[in-house]
C-alpha angles and dihedrals in degrees: 000000000000143000126260124250129034126015110278129229128203119255138169093263123091135184127210121207125202123202146173109263088189088064097045099279122148096230116239116359129197118212133183114229123221101218092203098053104016091235120153126220115191111225102177148328147205128222092182092118127053118243101348090187100161131034140194126188126217110177110293092350122085117197123205135184118229099220096208136120089262092050121209145160125232133197128215134192105229101183091105133059092271131036113263118206115241106210129310123323114269119229116242097201091240139082128249103007106200103175141025138186140176123246135161095343093314138104114228126199132192108216108206103187097046095035098232144118123228131201119203122181118232120237123224091268091055097253123125123260125205116303119273097190137023106184112192121210121222133211142043144226143236099267098090100200095046106027107044088121142353119309113184106203105172139018127184143148119259118244092261092057090228098104143040117216126198125194116214120198093188098053099036090234148105119226125208118207138178118229119207104216092202098053104019090234116154116209124191109240101173147330129226117208118216127195110301115257097019093108103213110219112170138359136201129198127232110247090245088062094229101100137040131198119215116201113210122213104192092051119030096241141114121225113212112211137185112233122205106195093185094058100025092236126148115198122189113227108172146336126235130184122250093199127059120266111273095030107148097199145149087221124177114184114210116175139019128202130184124209115248090242093049096237099114142028127200129202130189115222121196120207090030085048091212141131113229121213118207126184114221126214116251091256094042094242097116138043130194129190109237105165147353127208133184113272092228094247142017131302104001103211098174138026124194138179117223118237092264092056089228099104140047125211121202121199102212104199103190098039089046102231146104112230124194130207135194114228124228103232092212100046104018090229114147121229118201112247105170148313143225129211113257113157115223091358113190109164143017126197131174132220 
């Protein structure tokens, strides 16, 4: 399996692709990255774990959720050409984990189906141990078929490392928690309500650490928020669309990425199958839609910047590919550069 375009050379950079095995995906794939062109060449994979839809890398250990009703996390050794499972998957005590992140020596998962967040301590070898906390969200929203209860979709540490935030599509809110690194105990610190029915899915922080951008799934908008890392307070400021005026949809935004210099923000939008480009104010307090481009496939579930910040990679779930784009440094507009086959692709991370 190889990428399209120019001949690819080996480099020290790798990419890891998650996918839905229940939809024909090949599990977790390892790919070499050509640093000159951005092209990916798949070198191996492992389907040892069901539906490894989201990934997080910690040195030589790659962590994956198993987005199943019995919810688990799995670890892989990625020092070789193909991922090698490290022990049996560890239950997260929640159903349908969709996202995971590393914080304070723990692995955190957002469990969509059960509407909860789990903390699992990491052992000395980098693998997860049994969960120390399963913090269940409460509430719902006005969209009956999607918001009958809580649906935690993302969990991640804030840039200061003092807080853990979780985005809940079902409750139209973002929760802020404190994580005790010694005990793995998660404590709810506060909750920020967003406009009912927007269905917040993921957020990304401005590199200055003073603003956050919440991408909404049930309405194609971005909520710009002020973030106070000293107090752990998230304050909504404004909403801005991520599709052009007059778009009839349906449009289901999935992932949001902020440029390392804080000048631009990109959002993937399923249904429209576009990547939205938003220009950010110098202080990060405002966002404005400036362009949209085709995502290079169908149903872009994930969007990732490469380590250089010069390219975007879209995991197009339904067309079964990962497409990469070069970014215009002046305008932030992506230009398609190539793609690689990856059935039921759901996530891309670099290491």
